[in-house]
N, C-alpha and C positions, 0 to 999 in steps of 0.2 A: 718154027714160025708160029706155031700155036702158043708157045710160052711167051714170046715177045708180044704177041697180040693180046694175050691175057694180061700182061704187065701194063701195056698201054691202056687197056680198058679199066684196069684196077686203080691206076694212079689218079685219074680224075675223080673217081669215086671216093678214094681216100682223102683227096684234097677237099672234096665237098663235105665229106664226113668231118674232117678236121675243122673246116671252116664252121660247119654247123655246131661242132663241139665248142669251138671258141665263142661262137655267138651265143650258144646255150650257156656257157660259163659266164660270159659277160652279162647275159640276161639274169642268170642266177645271182651273180654278184650285185647287179643293180636291184634285183628283187630283194636280196638280203639287206642291202642298204635301205631300200624303201621300207622293208619290214621293220628294220631297226628304227627308222624314222617314225613309222606308224606306231611301233610299240612305245617309243618315247612320247609321241603325241597322245597315245592312249593313256600312258601313265600320268602325263600332265593333265589330261582331261579327267582321269579318275581323281587325281588330287584336287583339281578345281571342283569336280563334282562333290567330293567329300567336303571341301570347304563350303561349297554352296549348300550342301545338306546341313552342315553345322550352322551356317548362317541362317538357313531356313528354320532349323529347330530353335535357334536363338530368337529369330523373329517371331516364331509361333509362341515361344515362351513369353516374349515381350508382349505379344498380342493378348495372350491369356492374362498376363499380369495387368495389362491395361484394361482388359475386360473386368478383372477383379477390382481394380482401382475404380473403374466406372461404376460397378455395382456399389462399392463402398461410398463413392461420391454421391451416387443417387440416394443411398440410404441417409448419408449426411445431409444431402439437400432436402430430403423429406423431413428429417428431424429438424433441420433449421427452418423449414417452412412451417412445421407444426409449432416450433418455438416462436416463429415470427407471428403466426396467427394468435398464439397464446399471449404474446407480448402486445399485439395489437388490441386484443380483447381487454387485457389489463390496462392498456393506455386509454381505451374507451371508458372503462370503469373509472380510471383516475380522472378523466376529463369530466365525466358525469359527477363524480364526487366533488371535483373542483367547482363545477357550476353550482352544485348544491351549497358548497361552502361559501361561494360568492353571494348566492341569494341570501344565505343566513347572515353573511357579513353585511349585506345591504339592509336586511331587516334590523340587525342589531344597531347599525349606524342610524337608521331611521328612528328606532326606539331611543337611542342615545340622544339624538337631536331633539326628539319630543320631550324626553325627560329633562334635557338641559333647558329647553324653552319653558317647561312647567316649573323647573327650579328657579329660573329667572323671574317668571311671573309670581311665584310664591315669595321670592325675595322682595320683589317690588311691593306685593301685598303686605308683607311683613314690615317693610319700611314705612308704608302708608299707615298701617295699624299702629306702629310704634309712634309715628308722629301724632296720630289721633289720640293715642294713649297719653303722650306727653301733654297735648293740649288739654285733655280732660283732667289729668292730674293737676295741671296748672290752674284750671278753672275750679277744681275741687279745693285746692289750697286757698284760692281767692275766696271761695264760699266759706271755707272754714275760718278764714281771717275775718270775713264779714260777720259770721255767726259769733265769733269771739268778741268782736266789737259790739255787736248787739247785746251780747250777754253782759259785757261791761257797762253798756248804757243802761240795761235793765237793772243791774246792781246799783248803778248810780241813782236811777230813778227811785228804786226801793229805799235806798238810803235817804234820798231827799224827802220821800214821802214820810218815812219814819221820823226824820228831823222836823218836817212840817207838823206832823201829829204831836210830836213832843213840844214844839214851840207853841202850837195851838193850845195844848193843855196848860202850858206855862202861862200863856196870855190869859186864858180863862181863869186860872187860879189867881193870877195877879189882879185881874179885873174884879174878881169876887173879893179878893183881899182888900182892894182899894175901896170897893163899895162898903165892905164891912167897916173898914176904918172910918169912912166918911159918915156912915150911919151912927157909928159909935160916938164919933166926935160931935155929931149933931145932938144926939141924945144926952151926951155929957154936958154940952153947952146949954141944954134946957130950952132949946129953940122949939117953937111949935112947929109941928110937922106940916100944918096947913099953911103957915106963913113962910116956911123955909123954901126959898127959891132954888137953892142948890140941890135940895133933896128932890124937888120936882124935876129939875134939870137932869139929875142922875136917873130918876125914874123914867123920864122920857127918852134919855139918850141910851141907857143900858139895853132896853129891849131892841132899839134900832141897831145898836152895835152888835148885839147878839145875832140879830137877824142877818145883818150884813156879813158878819163873820161866818155865820152858818151857810149863807149863800155862797160866799167865797170858798168855804171849805167844801161845800157840795160841788161847786164848779170844779174845784181842784180835784175832788174825788172822782168826778165824772171824767175829767181829762186824764187822770191817772189810770182809771179803769180802761178808758179808750186806749191809752198807751200800752197798758198791760195786755189788752186784747190784741192790739196790733202786734205787740212783741210776741205774744203767744202764736198769733197767726204766722208771723214772719219766721219765728223759730220752728213752728211745725212745717211751714213751707220749706225752709232751709234744711230741716231734718229729713223731710221727704226727698228733697233734691239730693241731699248727701247720700241717703240710702240708695236712690236711683243711680247716682254716680258711682257709689261703691259697688252696686250690683253690675253696672256696666263695666266698671273697672275689673271686677272679677271675671266677667264674661270676656273682656278683652285679654285679660291674662290667660284665661283658658284657651281662647282662640290663638293667642300668641304661642302658648305651649304646644297646641296642636300643630300650628304652622311650623314651629321649630322641629317637632317630631317628623312632620311631613318632609321638611327640608333635609333632615338627617337621613330619612328613608330614601329620598330622591338622590341625595349625594351618594349613599351606599349603592343604590341601583345604578347610578352613573359610573361609580368606580367599578362595579361588576361588569357593566356593559363595556367599559373601556378595557378591562382585563380580558373579557371575552373577545373583543375586537382584536386585541393584541395577539391572543392565542390563535384566532382564526387567520390573522395575517401571517403569523408564523407557519401555521399549517398550510396556508396557500403558497407561501414561499417554498416550503418543503415539497409540496406537490408539484410546483413549477420546476424545481430542481429534479425531482424524480421523473417528470414527463420529459424534461430536457435530456436526462441520462438515457431514458428509454428510446427517445428519438435518435440520439447519437448511436445507441446500441443497434437500433434497427437499420440506420444508415450504414453502420459498419458491417452488419450482417449482409445487407444487400450488396455492398462492395465485395465482401468475401465470397458471396454466392456467384457474383458476376465473374470474379477471378477464378473460382473453382469451375464454373461453366466454361470459361475460356481454356482452363487446363483440360477439361473433359474433351474438348475438340482436338483429340490427338491426331486425327487424320490430316490436320493442317500442319503438323510438325514435320521437319526435314528428315528426322530419323525414320519416321513411319514411311515417308515417301521413298527413301533409299531402300528400306526393307522390301517394299512392294515392287520396286523396280528390279531388285536382285531376284526376287521370287519369280517375276515374269521372265527374266532372262534365263533362269534355270529351267523353267518350263519350256521355253523355246529350244534350248539345247537338248533337253531330253526328247522333245518331239522330233527334232532333226535326227537323233540317233535311231 
């Protein structure tokens, strides 16, 4: 009885033990499967962690590269700013030089206009003087013609005077010859001189004729002297006028030559001012082109700086946002572990 009782008491214990073993086995199997799952998860998490570390390292490298690029861009920006300031100062200098050239151009234009006006006035004066010179030469020729006419008249008067003197001498000689012949004829005829009427008539007439002829000759001599004096006065007056006209003509010629020299000088100055104005206009055009190029360069630099500044804002890029989100996710996972 004792053995059977022992068996009956042992069987339920064994059953419980078997059940516990089975349950323990099942638990162990489930734990092993769970452990496998956990190990797989751990391996996958380690792989993802490695990937995340690699991506984080790559992101850090990219961030460092971006920082280096930012430093380089800042340096470039500073260099471009310095270049921009230098170009701005150069542009200001060019503008000042351009204003100076414009003022010089205005001054040269004013001088050119003044020289052109003076040249026109001198040309007008020269034309007036030429006209006066032509008038005076014409009057001088007329005076010379009158002087020659007076000279011819004087020669004619001198010839007439000499002819009158010769005729007067001939008449006197003829009269004396006739008187001689008459007296000789009377003496030859033997006529008494007291009774001869012809001799008395000749003696009465000859003194009267001589006196009349002498008076006429004296009157003619006085007239001739007056004409000679008038001719001398007129010739002296015309000679004086001709000398004055010749001196005035010489003065006019000198003034004409001086005016021609002045006109040549003014034309030369005008040509120089025109050449200077052309040079200044060319320089102004070159400066305008250079200023335009500088402005275009400055605008291009400003656009490039704006683009570089837009490139420098890397935190607005999608890649940087992805890197930051991945790094935040990795930090959350690590903190959960």
